[in-house]
C-alpha positions as CSV (number, residue, x, y, z in Angstrom):
1,M,20.6,-8.9,-19.0
2,S,19.4,-6.0,-16.9
3,V,17.7,-2.9,-18.2
4,K,20.3,-0.9,-16.3
5,K,23.0,-2.4,-18.4
6,L,21.1,-1.6,-21.6
7,V,20.5,2.0,-20.5
8,E,24.3,2.4,-19.7
9,E,25.1,1.2,-23.3
10,A,22.5,3.7,-24.7
11,K,23.9,6.6,-22.7
12,K,27.4,5.8,-24.0
13,V,26.4,6.2,-27.6
14,I,23.7,8.9,-27.5
15,R,26.4,11.6,-27.9
16,N,27.0,10.2,-31.4
17,S,23.4,11.1,-32.4
18,Y,23.4,13.4,-35.5
19,S,20.3,15.4,-34.9
20,P,21.0,19.0,-35.9
21,Y,17.5,19.6,-37.3
22,S,15.2,18.1,-34.7
23,R,17.6,18.4,-31.8
24,F,16.0,15.2,-30.5
25,P,18.8,12.7,-29.9
26,V,17.8,9.0,-29.6
27,A,19.9,6.0,-28.8
28,A,18.8,2.3,-29.1
29,V,20.2,-1.0,-28.0
30,V,19.1,-4.3,-29.5
31,R,19.7,-7.5,-27.5
32,T,19.6,-10.7,-29.4
33,A,18.9,-14.2,-28.3
34,K,22.7,-14.8,-28.3
35,G,23.0,-12.1,-25.7
36,R,24.8,-9.7,-28.0
37,L,24.2,-6.0,-27.9
38,Y,24.0,-3.7,-30.9
39,T,23.7,0.1,-30.5
40,G,22.4,2.7,-32.8
41,V,21.6,6.5,-32.8
42,N,19.4,8.5,-35.0
43,V,21.2,10.1,-38.1
44,E,19.4,13.0,-39.6
45,N,19.7,14.4,-43.1
46,S,18.7,17.8,-44.5
47,S,16.5,15.8,-46.8
48,Y,14.3,14.4,-44.0
49,G,13.3,11.3,-45.9
50,L,16.9,10.1,-45.7
51,T,16.9,10.3,-41.9
52,I,17.2,7.0,-40.1
53,C,16.1,6.2,-36.6
54,A,18.3,4.8,-33.8
55,E,16.2,1.6,-33.6
56,R,16.7,0.8,-37.3
57,V,20.4,1.5,-37.1
58,A,20.7,-1.0,-34.2
59,V,18.6,-3.6,-35.9
60,F,20.5,-3.3,-39.2
61,K,23.8,-3.6,-37.3
62,A,22.6,-6.8,-35.7
63,V,21.4,-8.2,-39.1
64,S,24.6,-7.2,-40.9
65,E,26.5,-9.2,-38.3
66,G,24.3,-12.2,-39.0
67,D,22.4,-11.9,-35.7
68,R,18.7,-11.8,-36.5
69,D,17.0,-13.2,-33.4
70,I,16.0,-9.9,-31.7
71,E,14.7,-10.3,-28.2
72,E,14.4,-6.8,-27.0
73,V,15.0,-3.2,-28.1
74,L,15.7,-0.4,-25.6
75,I,15.0,3.2,-26.6
76,Y,16.6,5.9,-24.6
77,T,15.7,9.6,-25.0
78,P,16.8,12.6,-22.9
79,T,13.1,13.5,-22.3
80,E,10.7,13.6,-19.4
81,E,8.5,10.8,-20.8
82,P,9.6,7.6,-22.5
83,T,9.5,7.7,-26.3
84,P,8.0,4.8,-28.3
85,P,9.4,3.7,-31.7
86,C,7.9,5.2,-34.8
87,G,5.8,3.0,-37.1
88,A,8.6,2.3,-39.5
89,C,10.8,1.0,-36.7
90,R,8.0,-1.1,-35.3
91,Q,7.6,-2.8,-38.7
92,V,11.4,-3.4,-39.0
93,I,11.6,-4.9,-35.6
94,A,8.6,-7.1,-36.4
95,E,10.4,-8.5,-39.4
96,F,12.8,-10.2,-36.9
97,N,10.5,-10.8,-33.9
98,P,6.9,-9.7,-33.8
99,R,6.9,-10.5,-30.1
100,A,10.1,-8.5,-29.2
101,R,10.1,-6.7,-25.9
102,I,10.3,-2.9,-26.3
103,I,11.8,-0.9,-23.3
104,M,11.4,2.9,-23.5
105,V,13.4,4.9,-21.0
106,A,13.5,8.7,-20.3
107,R,16.3,10.7,-18.9
108,N,14.7,10.7,-15.4
109,G,14.5,6.9,-15.4
110,K,10.8,6.7,-16.1
111,T,10.4,3.4,-18.0
112,L,7.6,1.9,-20.1
113,V,7.8,-1.7,-21.2
114,K,5.6,-3.1,-23.9
115,S,5.6,-6.1,-26.3
116,L,5.9,-5.2,-30.0
117,E,2.5,-6.9,-30.4
118,E,1.0,-4.3,-28.0
119,L,2.6,-1.4,-30.0
120,L,1.8,-2.9,-33.4
121,P,-1.2,-5.1,-33.4
122,H,-2.1,-7.1,-36.6
123,T,1.5,-6.9,-37.8
124,F,2.2,-7.3,-41.5
125,T,4.6,-10.2,-41.9
126,G,6.5,-12.1,-44.6
127,E,4.2,-15.1,-44.1
128,R,1.4,-13.0,-45.5
129,L,3.4,-12.4,-48.7
130,L,3.9,-16.2,-49.0
131,G,0.2,-17.0,-49.0
132,G,-0.8,-17.3,-45.3
133,E,0.6,-18.0,-42.0
134,K,3.4,-20.6,-41.7
135,G,2.0,-24.1,-41.9
136,G,-1.4,-22.6,-42.8
137,E,-3.6,-23.6,-45.8
138,K,-3.0,-21.8,-49.1
139,G,-6.7,-21.2,-49.8
140,S,-8.2,-17.8,-50.4
141,E,-7.6,-16.8,-46.8
142,G,-4.3,-14.9,-46.3
143,Q,-3.9,-14.4,-50.0
144,G,-4.4,-10.7,-49.8
145,H,-7.4,-8.4,-50.4
146,T,-9.6,-9.6,-53.3
147,G,-12.5,-7.3,-53.2
C-alpha cells in the first residue's frame, strides 16, 4: 500500500482530533499484515495524564478488532517537520512489532521513514518478562537486574 494512500486516510480523520489544550492535532494510520487500515487521532483531556496519542488509538483499534500484526504506522501532523511518536507510543507499537516501519509526514509532504528499532533501540519486550528471549536459555541472563 502506498504512503500516499495512508496520508489520505490520515487527512480524512485529523479533523476529529480533540486537541483544545495543545492545539497540536495528530492523526495516525496503522497498516497490518492483513492489509487492513486503522486510524486514530489524539484525544486530550484537561487532566493531561488522561490524554491519549493518535498512534495508540490506532494500535488499540487494530488490537480490539483482533488484528495484532502491525506492519507500519503513519503519523501525520500539520507541521513543517515530520513528528516522531512519543516514547509511550513507541513502546506500545513495539509490543506488536518491534521492527514496524514508522512513516512520519508533515503538512508540506516532508517525510521521514524509520524502523521502530531505529527509534527505540534495546526495546523492552514481553520475552524479557518470561525469562529471556524466545527459545533462549533460562539461566541468569535475561532474568532481570540482580545487582
